[in-house]
C-alpha positions as a printed Julia matrix, in Angstrom:
76×3 Matrix{Float64}:
  0.0     0.0    0.0
  1.34    3.38  -0.99
  0.33    6.42   1.01
  0.54    9.88  -0.5
  2.01   12.77   1.47
 -1.44   14.22   2.28
 -2.63   10.91   3.75
  0.57   10.56   5.78
  0.14   14.1    7.13
 -3.45   13.32   8.16
 -2.31   10.13   9.89
  0.45   11.89  11.82
 -2.08   14.48  13.0
 -4.71   11.9   14.02
 -5.25   10.94  17.64
 -3.59    7.77  18.91
 -6.71    5.62  18.57
 -7.39    6.66  14.97
 -3.77    6.17  13.97
 -3.67    2.73  15.6
 -6.9     1.63  13.89
 -5.4     2.67  10.56
 -2.14    0.82  11.28
 -4.14   -2.25  12.3
 -6.16   -2.07   9.09
 -3.05   -1.82   6.94
 -1.41   -4.68   8.84
 -4.53   -6.86   8.53
 -4.63   -6.26   4.79
 -1.06   -7.59   4.68
 -1.94  -10.64   6.78
 -0.75   -9.43  10.21
 -3.03   -9.27  13.22
 -2.18   -6.57  15.76
 -3.72   -6.11  19.22
 -6.88   -4.03  19.43
 -5.62   -2.02  22.39
 -3.85    1.16  21.39
 -0.16    1.14  22.39
  1.12    3.73  24.88
  1.31    7.32  23.64
  5.13    7.16  23.53
  4.96    4.23  21.09
  2.44    6.07  18.93
  4.68    9.13  18.85
  7.57    6.98  17.65
  5.36    5.56  14.92
  4.3     9.08  13.92
  7.96   10.03  13.67
  8.56    7.09  11.37
  5.6     8.01   9.17
  6.62   11.62   8.87
 10.26   10.81   8.26
 11.2    13.13  11.1
 11.81   10.48  13.69
 14.87    8.51  14.55
 13.06    5.2   14.19
 13.89    3.14  11.12
 11.25    0.98   9.49
 12.92   -2.09  11.02
 12.72   -0.49  14.43
  9.04    0.33  13.87
  8.37   -3.33  13.14
 10.25   -4.3   16.33
  8.24   -1.76  18.38
  4.97   -3.2   17.1
  6.18   -6.8   17.5
  7.22   -6.13  21.1
  3.85   -4.54  21.83
  2.09   -7.5   20.24
  4.17   -9.94  22.3
  3.29   -8.08  25.51
 -0.4    -7.96  24.54
 -1.07  -11.31  22.81
 -4.83  -11.15  23.27
 -4.95   -7.46  22.23
């Protein structure tokens, strides 16, 4: 899935719950199930940084952040 700059900007400005639901939807479309519970605000801010390209989190690190959250919340 390709996201245009306008969509990315809207996502980075969305509240944590809306952003997480979008991330979950994208992941589900790719065959990954993520927990329903929204991660802590700090995690969401790191994901926003990755989306905007302004963060210090690489894509690989973003995957690890989500995987760690999923491991800690297996029944999400």
